[in-house]
N, C-alpha and C positions, 0 to 999 in steps of 0.2 A: 504493500500500500504506500510505501515511501513516506513522505512527510505527512500525508493525510492520516497516517496511523497515530500521529502525535495527539490529534484531537478526537480520535475514535474511542468511545468507551468500551469496556469489557466487563461484564458482570456488574454493571452499574458504576464502575470506577473509571476515572480518566487515565490513570497510570502515566501522567505527564512526565515525571522525573525519569523513570526507567526508560521511557521511549526516547526522550531527548538524549540520554546517555547512549542508548543503542544506536540512534541516528548519528551521533558524533563518532562513535566507534566505527560505524559502517563507512563514514566519510574519510577518516584519517588513519585508521589502524588496520593492519592485515587481519584477515579472518582468524588465522591460527592464534593470534594474540588476544582474542576476544575475552576469554575468561580472566586473564590478567588485567586487562583494561577495566572490566567491570569491578573487580575486587579493589583495584587502586582508586577508582572513582568513588566507590562506596566508602573506602577508608578515608579519602580526602574530605568528602562531604560530611561524614560522621564526625571526624576530627574538627572540622570547621564549625559544625553546629555546637559541639561540646565546648569548644574554645569561645565561641560567641556568647553562649549562655554564661559561662564563668566570667568572661570579661564584663558583661552587662551587669552582673551581680557583685562585682568586685568591691563595691562600697558597703556591702554587708560584711560580715566577717570573711576572711580569706578561706577558712575551712568550709563555711556554708557555700561560698561561691564555687569551690572545688567540687564539693559533693553534688551541688545542683548542676554543674557543668557535666559531671559524669553520669548523671541520672539516666539519660537516654541509653547508655550502654550497660548500666548496672541493674536495669530492670530485670526481674526474673523472666527467663525465657529459655528455650531449649537450644539456642545457638543459631537457629536458622535465620534470625533477623539480622544479625551482624554480618557485614561484608557482602550483602546481597542487594542489588539494585531494586529488586522486587519490593522490599520492605522499607526503603529509604524514607517513605512518607512518615512512618512511625518514629524514626529517629529525628527527622527534620521538624516535626510538629512542635516539640517544645521550643525550638529556636524561633519558629514562627510566632508562637505565643509571646515570647520575650520581645521580639521585634514589635509586635502589636502593642504590647504593654508600654514600651518606650515611646512609640509614636503617639499613643493616646494620652497616657497619664504623665509623662515627663516633659512634654512640650517640645523638647529637642533631643531625640534619641541619639545614641552613639553612632548608630549606622547612618543616620541622616547627616550627622556632622562629618563623618568620614567621606560620605558620598559628595557632599557639597564643598569639601576641603576648607571648611571654616577654621580660622585659627583661634577663635574664642570658645571652642567647645571643651 
């Protein structure tokens, strides 16, 4: 289906993130390297989400920020969620909630400061 698959739902879910990763893989990585590409993308996005949560909560206690940052990967599960592009939405959801919290309740979130390159953030 090509790029059309990115916006096609399956079983009621959009699967946007896994399909964008798969489309990127198809465009830039040889087919035999696909599993490695998927694992590295999952690791990078998971690490980024955890780091973002910890960074956003750094003004609380450092221990709390560290545990909250690790919460997406410390959640009880059987291991199939980690390093799989299929379940990235469950790992990225807490980061999205923190981003929304910053945008709504803090007036100027860290992400928006970095995006706009403001020096007074």
